[in-house]
GUMIPA-81743 format. One record per residue (C-alpha): x, y, z; residue in three letters. Coordinates in nm, 4 decimals, m for minus. Example, Ala and Ser with C-alpha at 12.3 -4.5 7.8 and 13.67 -1.06 7.14 Angstrom:
% GUMIPA-81743
1.2300 / m0.4500 / 0.7800 / ALA
1.3670 / m0.1060 / 0.7140 / SER
***
This chain:
% GUMIPA-81743
16.9443 / 19.0218 / 13.4752 / MET
17.1373 / 18.6989 / 13.5048 / LYS
17.3773 / 18.6715 / 13.2136 / GLU
17.3840 / 18.2931 / 13.2455 / ASN
17.0193 / 18.2727 / 13.1350 / ARG
17.0028 / 18.0201 / 12.8496 / PRO
16.8760 / 18.1328 / 12.5115 / ILE
16.5504 / 17.9478 / 12.4435 / VAL
16.4291 / 17.9475 / 12.0836 / GLY
16.0488 / 17.9616 / 12.0739 / ILE
15.8972 / 17.8429 / 11.7475 / THR
15.5767 / 18.0301 / 11.6649 / MET
15.3952 / 17.7152 / 11.5529 / GLY
15.1052 / 17.7230 / 11.3096 / ASP
15.0604 / 18.0843 / 11.1925 / PRO
14.6804 / 18.0373 / 11.1840 / VAL
14.6561 / 17.8605 / 11.5183 / GLY
14.6845 / 17.9977 / 11.8713 / VAL
15.0661 / 17.9927 / 11.8707 / GLY
15.1210 / 18.3604 / 11.7817 / PRO
14.8763 / 18.4683 / 12.0536 / GLU
15.0419 / 18.2424 / 12.3100 / LEU
15.3813 / 18.3949 / 12.2281 / VAL
15.2532 / 18.7490 / 12.2781 / CYS
15.0800 / 18.6600 / 12.6039 / GLN
15.3631 / 18.4505 / 12.7490 / ALA
15.6370 / 18.7004 / 12.6648 / LEU
15.4362 / 18.9798 / 12.8225 / SER
15.5304 / 18.8212 / 13.1562 / GLN
15.8527 / 18.9787 / 13.2945 / PRO
15.9376 / 18.6660 / 13.4956 / GLU
16.0094 / 18.4792 / 13.1704 / ILE
16.3137 / 18.7014 / 13.1269 / TYR
16.4409 / 18.6127 / 13.4733 / GLU
16.4785 / 18.2477 / 13.3745 / MET
16.5656 / 18.2627 / 13.0044 / ALA
16.6559 / 18.4748 / 12.7053 / ARG
16.3616 / 18.4054 / 12.4712 / PRO
16.4102 / 18.4304 / 12.0957 / LEU
16.0993 / 18.3794 / 11.8830 / VAL
16.1445 / 18.2038 / 11.5498 / ILE
15.8458 / 18.2899 / 11.3351 / GLY
15.6881 / 18.5771 / 11.1434 / ASP
15.7015 / 18.9316 / 11.2778 / VAL
15.3934 / 19.0497 / 11.0872 / ARG
15.1753 / 18.7640 / 11.2119 / ILE
15.2974 / 18.8306 / 11.5650 / LEU
15.2081 / 19.1971 / 11.5301 / GLU
14.8587 / 19.0920 / 11.4266 / LYS
14.8379 / 18.8625 / 11.7299 / ALA
14.9728 / 19.1360 / 11.9580 / ARG
14.6801 / 19.3611 / 11.8668 / LYS
14.4291 / 19.0810 / 11.9224 / ILE
14.5670 / 18.9978 / 12.2663 / THR
14.6128 / 19.3655 / 12.3551 / LYS
14.9650 / 19.2849 / 12.4647 / SER
15.1627 / 19.5950 / 12.5713 / PRO
15.4959 / 19.4610 / 12.4412 / VAL
15.6945 / 19.5831 / 12.1433 / LEU
15.8104 / 19.3437 / 11.8711 / ILE
16.1608 / 19.3729 / 11.7272 / ALA
16.3116 / 19.1909 / 11.4291 / THR
16.6648 / 19.0571 / 11.4781 / VAL
16.8904 / 18.8715 / 11.2353 / ASN
17.0782 / 18.6619 / 11.4922 / ALA
17.0693 / 18.5835 / 11.8661 / PRO
17.3568 / 18.8233 / 11.9237 / GLY
17.1451 / 19.1135 / 11.8005 / ALA
16.8628 / 19.0511 / 12.0491 / ALA
16.8124 / 19.2649 / 12.3612 / ALA
16.6356 / 18.9947 / 12.5664 / PHE
16.4630 / 19.2503 / 12.7870 / LYS
16.1068 / 19.2541 / 12.9247 / PRO
15.8688 / 19.4620 / 12.7192 / GLY
16.0159 / 19.3703 / 12.3804 / CYS
15.9822 / 19.0398 / 12.1950 / ILE
16.2893 / 18.9559 / 11.9863 / ASP
16.1915 / 18.7780 / 11.6639 / VAL
16.3999 / 18.5984 / 11.4047 / LEU
16.1501 / 18.6450 / 11.1210 / SER
16.1752 / 18.3452 / 10.8882 / ILE
15.8616 / 18.3975 / 10.6770 / SER
15.6860 / 18.6999 / 10.5295 / ARG
15.3225 / 18.6003 / 10.5283 / LEU
15.0607 / 18.8591 / 10.4359 / ASP
14.8631 / 18.9126 / 10.7585 / PRO
14.5593 / 19.0312 / 10.5620 / ASP
14.5553 / 18.7159 / 10.3498 / ALA
14.6065 / 18.4754 / 10.6398 / VAL
14.2815 / 18.3619 / 10.8053 / CYS
14.2776 / 18.2237 / 11.1587 / TRP
14.1958 / 17.8536 / 11.1663 / GLY
14.2461 / 17.8052 / 10.7904 / ARG
14.5822 / 17.6491 / 10.7048 / PRO
14.7285 / 17.6746 / 10.3554 / THR
15.0353 / 17.5350 / 10.1851 / SER
15.2067 / 17.8681 / 10.2573 / GLY
15.1317 / 17.8688 / 10.6297 / THR
15.2259 / 17.5003 / 10.6511 / GLY
15.5603 / 17.5615 / 10.4799 / THR
15.6357 / 17.8541 / 10.7107 / ALA
15.5412 / 17.6465 / 11.0157 / MET
15.7844 / 17.3715 / 10.9178 / GLU
16.0632 / 17.6201 / 10.8442 / GLN
16.0402 / 17.7670 / 11.1954 / TYR
16.1072 / 17.4231 / 11.3419 / ILE
16.3868 / 17.3324 / 11.1008 / LEU
16.5586 / 17.6651 / 11.1694 / THR
16.5326 / 17.6145 / 11.5454 / ALA
16.6735 / 17.2608 / 11.5257 / ILE
16.9681 / 17.3762 / 11.3164 / ASP
17.0364 / 17.6610 / 11.5581 / MET
17.0226 / 17.4238 / 11.8561 / ALA
17.2533 / 17.1766 / 11.6814 / MET
17.4976 / 17.4627 / 11.6173 / ALA
17.4616 / 17.5705 / 11.9851 / GLU
17.3379 / 17.9155 / 11.8850 / GLU
17.0463 / 17.8522 / 12.1198 / ILE
17.0445 / 17.6292 / 12.4283 / ALA
16.6963 / 17.4801 / 12.3917 / ALA
16.3749 / 17.4900 / 12.1901 / ILE
16.0187 / 17.5454 / 12.3141 / ALA
15.7611 / 17.4778 / 12.0444 / THR
15.4133 / 17.6183 / 11.9937 / CYS
15.1544 / 17.3807 / 11.8462 / PRO
15.1523 / 17.2677 / 11.4838 / ILE
14.8908 / 17.0908 / 11.2748 / ASN
14.9306 / 16.7670 / 11.0790 / LYS
14.6920 / 16.8835 / 10.8048 / THR
14.9026 / 17.1970 / 10.7566 / ALA
15.2166 / 16.9850 / 10.7215 / LEU
15.0412 / 16.7742 / 10.4592 / LYS
14.9304 / 17.0838 / 10.2672 / LEU
15.2951 / 17.1953 / 10.2666 / ALA
15.4008 / 16.8626 / 10.1159 / GLY
15.6034 / 16.7737 / 10.4242 / SER
15.7317 / 16.4206 / 10.4727 / ALA
15.6654 / 16.4448 / 10.8475 / TYR
15.3545 / 16.3832 / 11.0556 / HIS
15.4511 / 16.5928 / 11.3550 / GLY
15.7176 / 16.7516 / 11.5718 / HIS
15.8710 / 16.4319 / 11.7097 / THR
15.9504 / 16.2697 / 11.3749 / GLU
16.0847 / 16.5957 / 11.2347 / LEU
16.3025 / 16.6591 / 11.5390 / LEU
16.4408 / 16.3060 / 11.5461 / ALA
16.5252 / 16.2996 / 11.1747 / ASP
16.6782 / 16.6473 / 11.1577 / ARG
16.8877 / 16.5947 / 11.4719 / SER
16.9908 / 16.2398 / 11.3776 / GLY
16.8353 / 16.0719 / 11.6825 / ALA
16.7866 / 15.6961 / 11.6590 / SER
16.6224 / 15.6488 / 11.9989 / ARG
16.3859 / 15.8938 / 12.1606 / TYR
16.0774 / 15.9062 / 12.3785 / ALA
15.7908 / 16.1410 / 12.4591 / MET
15.7572 / 16.2629 / 12.8173 / MET
15.4695 / 16.4623 / 12.9591 / MET
15.5785 / 16.6442 / 13.2709 / THR
15.4303 / 16.8637 / 13.5404 / GLY
15.5064 / 16.9508 / 13.9010 / ASP
15.3283 / 16.6396 / 14.0305 / ARG
15.3522 / 16.3734 / 13.7602 / LEU
15.5809 / 16.2639 / 13.4760 / ARG
15.4834 / 15.9973 / 13.2243 / VAL
15.6911 / 15.8521 / 12.9394 / VAL
15.5400 / 15.6527 / 12.6516 / LEU
15.6747 / 15.3360 / 12.4891 / VAL
15.4311 / 15.3628 / 12.1964 / THR
15.2773 / 15.6941 / 12.0941 / ILE
15.0369 / 15.7689 / 11.8074 / HIS
14.9194 / 15.4267 / 11.6920 / ILE
14.5781 / 15.2559 / 11.7053 / PRO
14.5015 / 15.0806 / 12.0325 / LEU
14.4704 / 14.7469 / 11.8556 / GLN
14.8297 / 14.7838 / 11.7280 / ALA
14.9831 / 14.8392 / 12.0728 / VAL
15.0362 / 14.4723 / 12.1756 / PRO
15.2156 / 14.3846 / 11.8522 / ARG
15.4271 / 14.7018 / 11.8545 / GLU
15.5476 / 14.6468 / 12.2110 / LEU
15.8802 / 14.4671 / 12.2411 / THR
16.1149 / 14.3968 / 12.5275 / ARG
16.3850 / 14.6056 / 12.3594 / ASN
16.1518 / 14.9032 / 12.3119 / ALA
16.0521 / 14.8937 / 12.6781 / ILE
16.4141 / 14.8661 / 12.7950 / VAL
16.5150 / 15.1527 / 12.5661 / SER
16.2364 / 15.3755 / 12.7024 / THR
16.3346 / 15.2988 / 13.0625 / ILE
16.6997 / 15.3776 / 12.9830 / GLU
16.6171 / 15.7074 / 12.8086 / ILE
16.3941 / 15.8042 / 13.1012 / THR
16.6684 / 15.7311 / 13.3542 / ASP
16.9324 / 15.9212 / 13.1558 / GLU
16.7056 / 16.2232 / 13.1071 / SER
16.5918 / 16.2442 / 13.4693 / LEU
16.9562 / 16.2578 / 13.5714 / LYS
17.0918 / 16.4904 / 13.3036 / GLU
16.7967 / 16.7212 / 13.2352 / ARG
16.6018 / 16.7174 / 13.5612 / PHE
16.8934 / 16.6975 / 13.8042 / GLY
16.7616 / 16.3870 / 13.9854 / ILE
17.0658 / 16.1927 / 14.1009 / ALA
16.8934 / 15.8605 / 14.1724 / SER
16.5607 / 15.8486 / 13.9880 / PRO
16.2936 / 15.5931 / 14.0725 / LYS
16.1000 / 15.4709 / 13.7695 / ILE
15.7716 / 15.2792 / 13.7806 / ALA
15.6694 / 15.0681 / 13.4818 / VAL
15.2999 / 15.0197 / 13.4147 / ALA
15.1549 / 14.6913 / 13.2934 / GLY
14.9551 / 14.6699 / 12.9727 / LEU
14.6548 / 14.4726 / 13.0914 / ASN
14.4058 / 14.5182 / 13.3783 / PRO
14.5688 / 14.4286 / 13.7114 / HIS
14.8993 / 14.3950 / 13.5213 / ALA
14.7732 / 14.0697 / 13.3737 / GLY
14.6704 / 13.9083 / 13.7051 / GLU
14.9273 / 13.6271 / 13.6712 / SER
14.8343 / 13.5667 / 13.3098 / GLY
14.4563 / 13.5667 / 13.3515 / MET
14.4129 / 13.8869 / 13.1461 / PHE
14.7120 / 13.8682 / 12.9145 / GLY
15.0720 / 13.7501 / 12.9026 / ASP
15.2540 / 14.0680 / 12.7930 / GLU
15.3601 / 14.1427 / 13.1504 / GLU
15.5320 / 13.8079 / 13.2026 / ALA
15.6575 / 13.7747 / 12.8458 / ARG
15.7934 / 14.1273 / 12.7823 / MET
15.7455 / 14.3891 / 13.0496 / ILE
15.8803 / 14.2096 / 13.3575 / ALA
16.1920 / 14.0860 / 13.1700 / PRO
16.2500 / 14.4422 / 13.0456 / ALA
16.2316 / 14.5749 / 13.4018 / VAL
16.4751 / 14.3078 / 13.5206 / GLU
16.7180 / 14.3914 / 13.2384 / GLN
16.7033 / 14.7602 / 13.3283 / ALA
16.7662 / 14.6786 / 13.6948 / ARG
17.0621 / 14.4605 / 13.5965 / ALA
17.2006 / 14.7692 / 13.4194 / ASN
17.1843 / 14.9698 / 13.7424 / GLY
16.8530 / 15.1505 / 13.6880 / ILE
16.6095 / 15.1796 / 13.9792 / ASP
16.3070 / 15.0562 / 13.7844 / ALA
16.0241 / 14.8447 / 13.9205 / SER
15.7028 / 14.6853 / 13.7987 / GLY
15.5024 / 14.6041 / 13.6031 / PRO
15.2366 / 14.7652 / 13.8225 / TYR
14.8599 / 14.7650 / 13.7707 / PRO
14.7817 / 15.0757 / 13.5638 / PRO
14.4863 / 15.1666 / 13.7853 / ASP
14.7058 / 15.2192 / 14.0945 / THR
15.0545 / 15.3153 / 13.9781 / VAL
14.9672 / 15.6803 / 13.9067 / PHE
14.8205 / 15.7253 / 14.2535 / TYR
15.1510 / 15.6177 / 14.4070 / HIS
15.3508 / 15.8333 / 14.1646 / ALA
15.1433 / 16.1370 / 14.2646 / LEU
15.2285 / 16.0553 / 14.6254 / GLY
15.5990 / 16.0849 / 14.5466 / GLY
15.6942 / 15.7175 / 14.5298 / ALA
15.8303 / 15.7491 / 14.1743 / TYR
15.9947 / 16.0193 / 13.9630 / ASP
15.8312 / 15.8967 / 13.6427 / ALA
15.5971 / 15.6277 / 13.5132 / VAL
15.6828 / 15.4455 / 13.1907 / VAL
15.3548 / 15.3715 / 13.0123 / CYS
15.2812 / 15.1222 / 12.7377 / MET
15.0551 / 15.3397 / 12.5217 / TYR
14.9344 / 15.6960 / 12.4664 / HIS
14.6091 / 15.7192 / 12.6598 / ASP
14.7339 / 15.5051 / 12.9482 / GLN
14.9728 / 15.7859 / 13.0375 / GLY
14.7976 / 16.0952 / 12.9069 / LEU
14.4550 / 16.0457 / 13.0640 / ILE
14.5862 / 16.0607 / 13.4235 / PRO
14.8427 / 16.3232 / 13.3281 / PHE
14.5939 / 16.5647 / 13.1725 / LYS
14.3529 / 16.5122 / 13.4596 / LEU
14.6218 / 16.6624 / 13.6839 / ILE
14.8084 / 16.8939 / 13.4457 / HIS
14.5602 / 17.0011 / 13.1777 / PHE
14.6624 / 17.3695 / 13.1852 / SER
15.0279 / 17.3530 / 13.2862 / ASP
15.1569 / 17.0257 / 13.1411 / GLY
15.4614 / 17.0221 / 12.9141 / VAL
15.5667 / 16.7801 / 12.6421 / ASN
15.9417 / 16.7208 / 12.6208 / THR
16.1242 / 16.4909 / 12.3792 / THR
16.3823 / 16.2700 / 12.5505 / LEU
16.6821 / 16.1113 / 12.3832 / GLY
16.7610 / 16.3952 / 12.1414 / LEU
17.1003 / 16.5628 / 12.1307 / SER
16.9119 / 16.8920 / 12.1696 / ILE
16.6591 / 17.0051 / 12.4299 / ILE
16.3005 / 17.0450 / 12.3153 / ARG
15.9868 / 17.1189 / 12.5142 / THR
15.6386 / 17.1987 / 12.3919 / SER
15.2893 / 17.2932 / 12.4946 / VAL
15.0753 / 16.9852 / 12.5548 / ASP
14.7804 / 17.1031 / 12.3412 / HIS
14.6991 / 17.1602 / 11.9769 / GLY
14.6479 / 17.4577 / 11.7463 / THR
14.2921 / 17.5202 / 11.8741 / ALA
14.1643 / 17.6514 / 11.5425 / TYR
13.8204 / 17.7039 / 11.6975 / ASP
13.9478 / 17.9838 / 11.9232 / ILE
14.2418 / 18.1107 / 11.7153 / ALA
14.2296 / 18.4862 / 11.6634 / GLY
13.9988 / 18.5483 / 11.9585 / LYS
14.2691 / 18.6389 / 12.2103 / GLY
14.1419 / 18.3921 / 12.4727 / ILE
14.3986 / 18.1103 / 12.4512 / ALA
14.5651 / 18.0181 / 12.7822 / ASP
14.9458 / 18.0710 / 12.7692 / PRO
15.0073 / 17.8627 / 13.0831 / GLY
15.1464 / 17.5578 / 12.9037 / SER
15.3839 / 17.7675 / 12.6913 / LEU
15.5107 / 17.9521 / 12.9994 / ILE
15.5818 / 17.6165 / 13.1636 / GLN
15.7464 / 17.4863 / 12.8445 / ALA
15.9840 / 17.7839 / 12.8358 / ILE
16.0589 / 17.7390 / 13.2052 / ARG
16.1317 / 17.3661 / 13.1636 / LEU
16.3500 / 17.4289 / 12.8568 / ALA
16.5576 / 17.6740 / 13.0617 / ALA
16.5821 / 17.4329 / 13.3565 / VAL
16.6934 / 17.1462 / 13.1324 / GLN
16.9502 / 17.3669 / 12.9609 / ALA
17.0961 / 17.4791 / 13.2934 / ARG
17.1053 / 17.1225 / 13.4279 / ASN
17.2795 / 17.0003 / 13.1128 / ARG
17.5385 / 17.2798 / 13.1336 / ILE
17.5954 / 17.2132 / 13.5028 / GLN
17.6365 / 16.8416 / 13.4324 / GLY
17.9014 / 16.9106 / 13.1695 / LYS
18.0848 / 17.1440 / 13.4075 / VAL
18.0736 / 16.8833 / 13.6877 / THR
18.1924 / 16.6066 / 13.4549 / ALA
18.4877 / 16.8135 / 13.3398 / SER
***
């Protein structure tokens, strides 16, 4: 085993979703331990229940700190934060108790990453309804991560082997997108993308494409003025700051060129503009990673899948990729610090 493998904290996600099953399936793969030292932050009794459902051959061990973990194939090391009753917990039915536990896994992982007890976080899916039942002030991972880690600027990237997309606006109604877009927000997203591609992905000179908002990128103002009024000036400002950004490009062609290798990432104006082409290509192996945080966080790119939770059929592919990307980003960040010093 390579002793320089980063410790990746894996939050179990919603205890009544597919997260526990994904953990058992993913950490049954020996190759995970070649790239990282995985530490699950969750509930050992729920994981034991999931282990039986998935027929995973691994053992599950409770540890009280990363230093007590063995990090060896065949045994899942768990920092058990909650003590839920596995007989009282029903798959697909969140409660205030499961929602509270779910949030505590994330908060614990963030605090551990901030204290450098772990090098990165890979998160299993959570549910907004469960957070609400728990009385949480947050609507999802991103807001919780940003607030707890003190981040003032951040962005959501979806990444796979063939395509990376970064969003300027995320979970807002489509009709709200034009009024929420600003030149500063676009510039900030381009800058965060450039910084992250260099530091976390090891790309020395990243090329960033910026998509337009309107059909044909506005067609010289025929279909909208956002390109000329906001997006093009944002691209020019980013270029003036030394970033290799270009656009705005027509959204119906820019992803084709990115898939061909012309760009390292595409900055998109709204959620579905980026995620529809991304999930067409990377539905099973895509990874969500939050850029701009002081800590490294990756996640599966799907939800809790209550409809199949407890059936042992969930695909662990996205979690495996999320763990792999968390380890890669951690190593690149460490290498960058060593080089800088």
